[in-house]
Each structure stands twice: as C-alpha cells, then as structure tokens.
C-alpha positions in Angstrom: -34.8 -21.2 -16.6 -33.6 -18.5 -19.6 -33.6 -14.4 -18.8 -35.7 -12.4 -21.8 -34.0 -10.0 -23.7 -33.5 -7.0 -21.4 -33.8 -8.3 -18.5 -31.0 -9.1 -15.7 -30.1 -12.9 -15.2 -32.0 -14.7 -12.1 -30.0 -15.0 -8.6 -29.7 -19.2 -9.3 -28.6 -18.5 -12.7 -24.7 -19.1 -13.4 -24.0 -15.8 -15.2 -20.6 -14.9 -13.1 -22.4 -11.3 -12.1 -25.2 -13.1 -10.3 -25.1 -14.9 -6.8 -25.6 -18.2 -9.0 -23.4 -21.0 -8.3 -21.7 -20.8 -11.7 -20.4 -17.6 -11.2 -18.8 -18.3 -7.8 -17.2 -21.1 -8.8 -15.7 -19.0 -11.7 -14.1 -16.6 -9.4 -13.8 -18.9 -6.7 -11.6 -22.1 -9.1 -9.0 -19.0 -9.8 -8.4 -18.2 -6.2 -8.7 -21.4 -4.9 -6.0 -22.6 -7.1 -4.0 -20.0 -5.7 -4.2 -20.4 -2.4 -4.2 -23.9 -2.7 -0.6 -23.4 -3.6 -0.7 -21.0 -1.0 -1.8 -23.5 2.2 0.7 -26.7 0.4 4.0 -24.2 0.8 2.4 -23.3 4.0 2.1 -26.4 5.2 6.2 -27.2 4.2 6.9 -24.1 5.5 4.7 -25.0 9.2 6.6 -28.9 8.8 10.2 -27.0 8.5 9.5 -25.0 11.3 8.3 -27.5 13.9 11.0 -29.7 12.6 13.9 -27.4 13.0 12.2 -26.1 16.8 10.5 -28.9 18.0 7.5 -28.3 20.4 8.9 -26.5 23.0 9.8 -23.5 25.3 11.5 -21.7 22.1 8.7 -22.2 19.3 6.5 -21.3 22.0 7.9 -18.1 22.8 8.4 -17.8 18.9 4.4 -18.5 18.2 3.0 -16.4 20.8 5.2 -13.2 19.5 4.5 -14.6 15.5 0.6 -14.7 17.1 0.4 -11.2 17.8 0.6 -9.6 14.0 -0.9 -12.2 12.6 -3.8 -12.5 15.0 -4.4 -8.4 14.5 -4.4 -9.0 10.4 -6.9 -12.0 10.8 -9.2 -10.7 13.1 -9.2 -6.9 12.0 -7.5 -6.1 8.4 -7.3 -9.6 6.6 -11.1 -10.3 7.7 -12.7 -7.9 9.4 -11.6 -4.2 8.5 -11.8 -6.0 4.7 -14.8 -6.3 5.1 -16.2 -3.3 6.1 -13.8 -1.4 3.0 -15.3 -3.7 0.5 -18.7 -2.9 0.7 -17.8 0.7 1.5 -15.4 0.9 -2.0 -18.2 -1.2 -3.7 -20.9 1.6 -2.7 -19.0 4.3 -3.6 -18.1 3.6 -7.3 -21.8 2.7 -7.6 -22.4 6.0 -7.2 -20.0 7.5 -9.3 -17.0 5.4 -10.7 -14.3 9.1 -10.6 -15.9 9.5 -6.5 -15.2 5.6 -6.4 -11.9 6.2 -7.1 -11.3 9.0 -5.2 -12.7 7.5 -2.5 -10.0 4.3 -3.0 -7.1 7.2 -2.0 -8.3 8.9 1.0 -9.4 5.7 2.2 -5.6 4.0 1.1 -4.1 7.0 2.5 -5.7 7.2 5.9 -4.8 3.2 6.6 -1.7 4.1 5.8 -1.3 6.6 8.2 -2.8 4.7 11.0 -1.3 1.3 10.3 1.9 3.7 10.8 1.4 5.1 14.0 -0.9 1.5 15.0 2.8 -0.6 14.3 4.9 2.3 16.2 2.9 2.1 19.6 3.0 -2.0 19.2 6.3 -1.9 18.8 7.3 0.2 21.8 4.2 -2.5 23.9 5.9 -5.2 23.0 7.2 -6.6 26.3 3.6 -5.9 27.9 2.2 -8.0 25.3 4.3 -10.9 26.1 3.6 -10.6 29.7 -0.1 -10.7 29.2 0.3 -13.7 26.8 2.9 -15.7 28.3 3.3 -14.4 31.5 4.1 -18.2 33.1 8.1 -17.9 30.8 10.8 -17.7 32.5 13.7 -15.0 32.4 15.3 -16.8 29.4 12.1 -17.4 27.3 10.4 -14.1 28.2 13.4 -12.3 27.1 13.6 -14.4 23.9 10.0 -13.6 23.2 10.5 -10.0 23.8 12.8 -10.1 21.3 10.9 -12.1 18.8 7.8 -9.5 18.8 10.2 -6.3 18.7 10.8 -8.1 15.2 7.5 -9.1 14.5 5.2 -6.4 15.3 6.5 -3.9 12.2 4.6 -7.0 10.0 1.2 -5.1 11.1 2.3 -2.4 9.1 1.9 -4.6 5.9 -0.4 -7.4 6.5 -2.5 -4.3 6.8 -1.2 -2.3 3.6 -1.6 -5.9 1.6 -5.1 -6.7 3.0 -6.2 -2.7 1.7 -4.5 -3.8 -1.5 -6.1 -7.3 -1.7 -9.9 -5.5 -1.1 -8.7 -2.7 -4.1 -8.2 -5.6 -6.0 -11.3 -7.5 -5.0 -14.1 -4.5 -6.1 -12.4 -4.2 -10.1 -12.5 -7.8 -10.1 -8.9 -9.2 -9.5 -8.8 -12.0 -7.3 -5.5 -13.8 -8.5 -2.8 -12.2 -6.7 -4.1 -11.9 -3.0 -4.2 -15.6 -3.1 -0.8 -16.1 -4.7 1.4 -13.3 -2.4 1.4 -15.5 0.6 3.7 -18.3 -1.5 6.5 -16.0 -1.5 6.0 -15.6 2.5 6.3 -19.4 2.6 9.3 -19.7 0.8 10.7 -17.4 2.4 10.2 -18.9 5.8 10.9 -22.5 4.4 14.4 -21.2 3.6 14.5 -19.8 7.4 13.6 -22.9 8.7 16.3 -24.8 6.4 19.3 -22.6 7.4 18.3 -22.6 11.0 18.5 -26.4 10.3 21.5 -26.4 8.6 23.2 -23.7 11.2 22.5 -25.9 14.5 22.9 -29.4 16.1 20.5 -30.6 18.4 17.0 -28.7 19.8 17.9 -25.2 20.6 16.2 -23.7 23.7 15.5 -20.2 24.9 19.2 -20.2 27.3 21.5 -21.5 24.5 20.0 -20.3 21.3 22.5 -17.9 19.8 21.8 -13.7 18.9 22.7 -15.1 15.0 19.8 -17.8 15.4 18.1 -15.3 16.5 18.6 -12.6 14.0 17.9 -15.3 11.3 14.3 -16.4 12.9 13.5 -12.8 13.5 14.3 -11.0 10.1 14.2 -13.6 7.9 10.3 -14.2 9.2 9.2 -10.6 9.4 11.0 -10.5 5.7 8.5 -13.0 4.1 5.6 -10.2 5.4 7.3 -7.3 3.5 8.0 -9.4 0.3 4.1 -10.8 0.4 2.9 -7.1 0.4 5.4 -5.8 -2.0 4.5 -8.5 -4.3 0.9 -6.8 -4.7 2.0 -4.0 -6.3 2.4 -4.8 -9.7 -1.3 -6.0 -9.8 -2.5 -2.9 -8.3 -0.4 -1.0 -11.3 -2.7 -3.2 -13.4 -6.0 -2.9 -12.6 -6.0 1.5 -13.0 -4.7 1.9 -9.2 -2.0 4.7 -8.9 -2.1 5.8 -5.1 -1.7 9.6 -4.7 -1.8 10.3 -0.8 -5.4 12.4 -0.2 -7.0 13.3 2.7 -9.7 15.6 1.4 -12.0 13.9 2.9 -15.7 15.1 1.5 -18.9 16.2 4.8 -19.7 12.0 5.9 -17.4 10.2 4.6 -14.8 9.7 8.2 -18.4 9.6 10.1 -19.0 6.7 7.6 -15.8 5.3 8.0 -15.6 5.8 11.7 -19.0 4.2 12.3 -18.9 1.4 11.0 -14.9 1.1 12.5 -16.1 1.5 15.7 -18.2 -1.4 16.3 -15.6 -3.2 14.7 -12.8 -2.0 16.8 -15.4 -3.0 19.7 -15.2 -6.9 18.3 -11.8 -6.6 18.0 -10.8 -5.8 21.5 -13.7 -8.5 22.6 -11.9 -11.5 20.2 -8.2 -10.3 21.3 -9.1 -10.4 24.7 -10.7 -14.3 23.8 -7.3 -14.5 22.2 -4.8 -13.5 24.9 -7.2 -15.8 27.1 -6.6 -18.9 25.3 -2.7 -17.9 24.6 -2.3 -17.5 28.3 -3.8 -20.9 29.1 -2.2 -22.7 26.9 0.8 -21.6 27.5 0.4 -22.1 31.0 -0.6 -25.5 30.1 3.2 -25.8 28.6 4.7 -25.2 32.0 2.2 -27.0 33.9 3.3 -30.3 31.9 7.4 -29.5 32.3 6.3 -29.3 35.9 5.3 -32.5 36.3 7.6 -34.1 34.3 5.5 -35.0 30.8 7.7 -33.4 28.8 7.1 -30.4 26.7 5.0 -30.2 24.1 1.5 -29.7 25.7 1.4 -25.5 25.5 0.3 -22.8 23.1 2.9 -24.6 20.2 0.1 -27.9 19.6 -2.1 -25.5 19.4 -0.8 -23.4 16.9 0.5 -25.8 14.8 -2.9 -27.9 14.9 -5.0 -24.4 14.1 -3.0 -23.7 11.0 -3.9 -27.2 9.8 -7.4 -26.8 10.6 -7.5 -23.8 8.4 -6.9 -25.2 5.5 -10.0 -26.6 3.6 -11.5 -23.4 5.4 -8.4 -21.0 3.4 -8.7 -22.9 0.2 -12.7 -22.9 -0.4 -14.3 -21.3 2.5 -11.7 -17.8 1.5 -12.4 -18.3 -2.0 -15.8 -18.3 -1.9 -16.3 -15.3 1.2 -13.9 -13.1 -1.0 -15.9 -13.9 -4.8 -19.1 -13.0 -2.8 -18.6 -10.3 -1.3 -18.5 -7.6 -3.7 -21.3 -9.3 -5.6 -23.5 -9.4 -2.0 -22.4 -5.9 -1.4 -24.3 -4.8 -5.4 -26.8 -6.5 -4.3 -27.4 -5.0 -0.9 -27.2 -1.4 -2.1 -29.8 -2.1 -4.6 -32.0 -3.3 -2.3 -32.2 -7.0 -3.9 -32.6 -9.2 -0.8 -33.3 -12.1 -2.8 -30.2 -12.0 -4.8 -28.0 -11.4 -1.4 -30.1 -14.3 0.0 -29.9 -17.0 -2.8 -26.1 -15.8 -3.2 -25.5 -16.4 0.8 -27.5 -19.6 -0.1 -25.1 -21.3 -3.3 -22.1 -20.2 -1.5 -22.8 -21.7 2.4 -23.8 -25.0 0.2 -21.1 -24.6 -2.4 -18.7 -24.4 0.3 -20.0 -27.2 2.2 -19.4 -29.6 -0.3 -15.1 -29.6 0.7 -15.4 -28.3 4.2 -17.4 -31.4 5.0 -15.9 -34.5 4.2 -12.3 -32.8 4.8 -13.3 -32.1 8.3 -14.7 -35.9 8.4 -10.9 -37.1 7.2 -9.2 -34.7 9.8 -11.2 -36.7 12.5 -10.4 -39.8 11.1 -7.3 -39.8 9.4 -5.6 -37.1 12.4 -2.6 -38.7 13.6 -1.5 -39.7 10.6 -1.7 -36.4 8.6 0.4 -34.7 11.7 2.7 -38.0 11.4 3.7 -36.9 8.0 3.5 -33.0 8.1 5.4 -32.5 11.5 7.2 -35.5 12.9 10.1 -35.1 11.7 13.8 -33.4 13.2 13.2 -31.9 16.3 9.5 -33.0 16.9 8.6 -36.4 17.8 5.5 -38.7 16.6 4.2 -38.3 20.2 4.4 -34.5 20.3 2.5 -34.7 16.3 -0.1 -37.1 18.5 -0.7 -34.4 21.0 -1.3 -31.6 17.7 -3.4 -34.4 16.1 -5.8 -34.6 19.2 -6.0 -30.9 18.7 -7.0 -30.9 15.7 -9.8 -33.6 15.8 -11.1 -31.0 18.0 -11.3 -28.5 16.2 -12.3 -30.3 13.1 -15.1 -30.4 14.8 -15.7 -26.3 14.0 -15.0 -26.5 10.6 -18.8 -26.6 9.5 -20.0 -24.4 11.6 -16.9 -21.9 11.8 -17.2 -21.8 7.8 -21.0 -21.0 8.5 -20.5 -18.7 10.7 -17.6 -16.3 8.8 -19.9 -16.6 5.5 -22.9 -15.7 7.2 -20.8 -12.7 8.9 -20.1 -11.2 5.4 -23.8 -11.0 4.3 -23.2 -8.4 7.4 -20.9 -6.3 6.3 -22.6 -7.0 2.9 -25.8 -4.6 3.9 -22.8 -2.4 6.1 -24.0 -3.3 9.4 -20.8 -3.8 11.4 -22.9 -3.7 15.1 -24.7 -7.0 14.7 -21.1 -9.1 14.1 -19.7 -7.4 17.2 -22.8 -8.0 18.8 -22.3 -12.0 18.3 -18.6 -11.9 18.6 -19.0 -10.1 22.7 -21.3 -13.4 22.9 -19.1 -15.6 21.2 -15.6 -14.6 22.7 -17.5 -14.8 26.1 -18.5 -17.8 25.5 -14.9 -18.9 24.7 -13.1 -17.4 27.5 -15.4 -19.2 29.8 -15.0 -23.2 28.5 -11.4 -22.3 28.0 -11.2 -21.4 31.9 -13.5 -24.7 32.5 -10.6 -26.6 30.4 -7.6 -25.2 32.1 -9.5 -26.1 35.8 -11.3 -29.4 35.0 -9.0 -31.6 33.1 -5.5 -33.4 33.4 -2.7 -31.3 31.8 -2.6 -33.4 28.9 -6.0 -32.7 28.0 -6.2 -29.4 28.9 -5.2 -27.7 24.8 -7.6 -30.3 23.3 -10.4 -29.4 26.0 -9.6 -25.5 24.6 -9.9 -26.4 21.0 -13.3 -28.2 22.1 -14.2 -24.7 23.4 -13.3 -23.2 20.4 -15.9 -25.8 18.2 -18.7 -24.9 20.9 -18.0 -20.7 20.6 -18.7 -21.3 16.9 -21.7 -23.2 17.1 -22.8 -20.7 19.6 -22.0 -17.9 16.9 -23.5 -19.6 13.6 -26.9 -20.6 15.4 -26.7 -16.9 16.6 -26.6 -15.4 13.4 -29.0 -17.7 11.8 -31.6 -16.6 13.4 -31.2 -13.4 13.0 -30.1 -13.1 9.4 -33.3 -15.2 8.6 -35.3 -12.0 10.7 -33.3 -9.6 8.0 -33.4 -11.3 5.3 -36.5 -12.1 5.2 -36.1 -16.3 5.3 -32.5 -17.5 4.8 -33.4 -20.3 2.1 -33.3 -22.4 5.2 -35.0 -25.7 3.8 -32.4 -25.9 0.0 -29.4 -25.3 3.1 -30.6 -27.8 5.0 -31.8 -30.2 3.0 -28.3 -29.9 1.2 -26.5 -30.4 4.0 -28.4 -33.1 5.3 -27.6 -35.5 1.4 -23.9 -34.5 1.9 -23.8 -35.7 5.8 -25.3 -39.3 4.3 -22.8 -39.0 1.3 -20.1 -38.5 4.2 -20.4 -42.1 5.6 -18.8 -44.4 3.3 -15.7 -41.8 3.4 -15.6 -42.2 6.9 -16.2 -46.0 6.8 -13.6 -46.3 4.1 -10.9 -44.2 6.1 -11.5 -45.9 9.7 -11.0 -49.2 7.6 -8.2 -48.4 5.9 -6.5 -47.4 9.7 -7.2 -49.9 11.3 -5.9 -52.6 8.8 -2.8 -50.2 8.9 -2.9 -50.2 12.4 -2.8 -54.3 12.8 0.1 -54.5 9.7 2.5 -51.6 11.2 3.3 -49.0 12.8 1.6 -45.7 11.9 3.5 -43.7 13.9 6.2 -44.2 11.4 6.3 -41.9 8.3 5.8 -44.2 5.2 3.2 -46.0 6.9 0.9 -42.9 8.3 1.9 -41.6 4.2 0.2 -44.8 2.8 -2.8 -45.0 5.5 -3.3 -41.4 4.2 -2.8 -41.8 1.1 -5.5 -45.3 0.6 -8.0 -43.3 3.2 -8.6 -40.2 1.7 -8.3 -41.1 -2.0 -10.9 -44.2 -1.6 -12.2 -42.2 1.0 -12.7 -38.9 -1.4 -13.7 -41.2 -4.2 -16.9 -43.0 -2.3 -17.8 -39.5 -1.4 -18.1 -38.0 -4.7 -20.1 -41.2 -5.9 -23.1 -41.1 -3.1 -23.3 -37.3 -3.6 -23.6 -37.7 -7.2 -26.2 -40.5 -6.5 -28.1 -38.6 -4.0 -27.6 -35.9 -6.6 -26.3 -32.7 -5.0 -26.0 -30.2 -7.3 -23.3 -28.5 -6.4 -21.3 -31.4 -6.4 -21.6 -31.7 -10.1 -21.3 -27.7 -10.8 -18.2 -28.3 -8.9 -16.8 -31.6 -10.8 -18.4 -29.3 -14.5 -16.4 -26.7 -13.3 -12.5 -28.0 -12.5 -13.1 -30.7 -15.1 -12.8 -27.8 -18.2 -9.7 -25.9 -16.8 -8.6 -29.6 -17.2 -5.9 -29.2 -20.5 -7.4 -30.1 -23.9 -10.6 -29.0 -22.3 
C-alpha cells in the first residue's frame, strides 16, 4: 500500500529508511559483496596458514595467542561495544547534528585513550593469558605462545580503533569500507603464510622453529591488522569526519557511557570466562591426543578452524543485515516507534534466514568435502581435515539459533539496554561452561572437541529462546506468526537441497575417494549447486517473499540491468 503524501512510509515498505526488507536488502547487498570478498580471502588465509602450520602444537600456540585480541574484538569492540556506541551516536545526532558531531569527537578520544591503556596492560599480562588459556603446554610451546601473544596483543588497539571508525561510518550511512578493509589483512596474512611455506621444509614444531620464522609469523600477522585499520581513514575523511581530540564531556555524558559500558563489561567478563574454559579444555584435549598416541590435531586448532568456517554465512548475511538494521532500529527506538522496531527485526531475521538455513544444511551434509577442499593441503592431512569437518558439522547446528540470538541482542542495544543482554549472556555462558566440562570428562578424546562444539549449539539455543521470551514482552509482541511461518516454509524448501546433496555425496563415495581434492571438489560443486537450485525453486513454490526479494535485489545489480 502506498503512503499518502506527507505521511512517512509504513514499516514494511522498501524505502530504504524503514525497517522493510527492500531498504535492508539495498544496504545489506552492498555490505554482503564486501563481506563476501573478505570471507573468501579469509578462507584462503585460513587454508594457507593451516597448510603452513598443520594442526599440531605450533598452530595451537599460534591460534591460542591470536585468539586473545581476536576474541576481545569480537565480544567487546567489534560486536557489543560497537552496538552500544551506534545507538548513542544516533541519539546524539537526533538531538542536534552539531552536538552529535562534537559527541563523536569526545567518544572517539576517550576510546583511543582507553584502548591504549588496555593494550599496554594486556601486553604486560601476556604470560598470564597463556597460562590461563593453555596451562597444559610444555616449556617450548609455552615460550613460543608467549612470544606470539606479545606481538599479537597490540592488535587490540587497532581492532578497537577500527571498530569505532566503523561505527562512525555506519551512523553516517557508509557501510562498504568496514566490510572491504579486512581483505587487506587477509592478503597480508596469505603472503606471510606463503613466505613461511617457502622458507621451511617439512613440519615445524615449537622446539624447531627459528627466530626468523617466529618474527615472520608474529610481525606479519599483526601488520595485517594495522593495515586494515589504517585503510578506514580515507573513508572517514570522505564522510566528513576529522578527528580532533576532545575531552570536554558535558554533564551526564560520561555517566551514560559508563552505565551502558558497565553492563557490557559484565557481559565481556562472563564471555571471556567461557572462552578461557573452552580454550583451556580444547588445548588439554590436544595434549591428551598426543599422550594417547592418537597424533596431533585433536586440540584447539581444529576447533578454531571449524569456527572460522562456521562463521562465513553469518558474517556475509547476518552481520550485513545487523549492520544495516542497527542504526535504523536505534532511530525508531529513539522516536518511540515500537511497531517499526518490531517490523525491522522481523524483516531482518527472515531475510538472514534465507541464506543461513540452507548454508547450515550444506555444512551438515557436505562438511567433509568442504574441509578437504579448503584445508587438506601442505602439513594438514585429510584425516586432520575430517576432524575439523566433524566439529564444523556440530557448529552448523548452531548457525540458525546463533544468528537469531545475535540479531535479537541488537534490538536491546537499539533501545540503549545493555543490562538484559548481559544477564542473558551470563545464563548462556554458564550453560556453555557446564557443557564443555561435561564433554571433556565424559567423551572419548577423539570426540571431546566435537562435544564442546555441541555445547556451543545448545548454549546459543538457550540464549535465543531466552531473548525471544524477554523481547516479546518488551515489544508487545515479536511478529512471531510471520517469523515462524516463514521459517517453516524455508524448512520445507531445504529438504530437497539436503536430499540432493546427500545423494551426490553417496554416489561420489561409491565411485571414488572423496577424501582427495578433486573428487571432493566435484562433489561440493555439484551437491551445493544442484541442491541450491532446488532450494530456490521450492522456496518460490512455497511463496517465501524474502527469497523473491533477495533474487530481485541482486538481479538488479547484475551488469546490463
């Protein structure tokens, strides 16, 4: 229905400013292209590093050390804190544009100072972090891990500055640069991994790695993050942002930031506790695998690599939708338009699920082929890749509840509510810790890390259900009939995809050895392409509106249209 002259469009109309699917798709499509490039090069980066380091003791040390700044970014700066800052900046500009720009300067200044202090403290505590996360390491492995950590922890500062820069760009309607900048980081790390392969012969472990090899990995990995952050600066200048350090906070501003950041800090402490437990237990599982003569490859590195693969669909679709939605949901919340917030959330969730649900199904069915094609190279064997596939298949079960949970959290942030996500997060993290300990103590060594990934799936399901119940009361309803109905239609459309992919894999197993590169690649291409086509046909037959809108949006962007 068209809006009357002088009236704002309804929340379901595709005007690009409302919460409707058309506006979300236009903004999301721009970001999705950049995110796709980022994640494709990220896949290559992961494949090169896995080929160079393998899945044993050295990559456990490398990935554990690299996890510390990465997880602080994911949990605090890249996700939660950015979600706090975006609503604050939007509300400040709604109040007064000139005031909002001064507020940006003040928040950015205090962020830079805080990040610098945090980074210095973190580097000093590098040995403590390694002891907490990997207390089972031997002397050589611990020494290498601490050295890696000292070089990697300065990434916190650059991740943080980049996250704040991205938040400022998003509030000014610029979404592309934050999605494209990680490509530069990936290219640097790909070059580092290639150079490492060129200067080594055979597998390198913590006791045989040279100083030259250590410096290459350490400086190169952090150098990529520095380049990624610096690359955002031209975009900031293009949208008119010029940083001038300011600390002249007005009455109440510090209190507002501190109040929201206080609950965020509580969430981060809980999340980091859960991360520390999972990292420590997976590292111990790796040591048990070596002690029981099962070989390397049952520890933290397979878990880390499986998580990277699992993140791809969410990063391309979920993050793009969330990033496009958060500023407009914040604007609706500031104006008291609860119905528009509800419509925006419903549209965003249904749009994201159009890609995320079939992606989860393909990961479940074709997981071994995915990891064989991407990771079974160099110092990583097909057996190592199969272990990663099992973990990824367990993560795939979590993909829909994880994406739903993350999107629902942003509705709270849009309302300036960081308390509820913190309390829900404590419940989820407690569940994760309990299930991780259960997996470690009950399961056979070969299945410990798989079981811990299963705990992650249960944890995100608990978080999603809890958020759903709370959010329904907060918004006076959550458009549950349309959301559930749309997901049931997608679930029906997915079964032909699953059947075709499974049949392709069965035939390929009967004909050849699918743990080799070319048979696995052929199975992956045929299974995913044929299954994907069947999914689109059946989704259209089921009249899933979001599939139609997605196809139309991307078709308009093809050359000649």
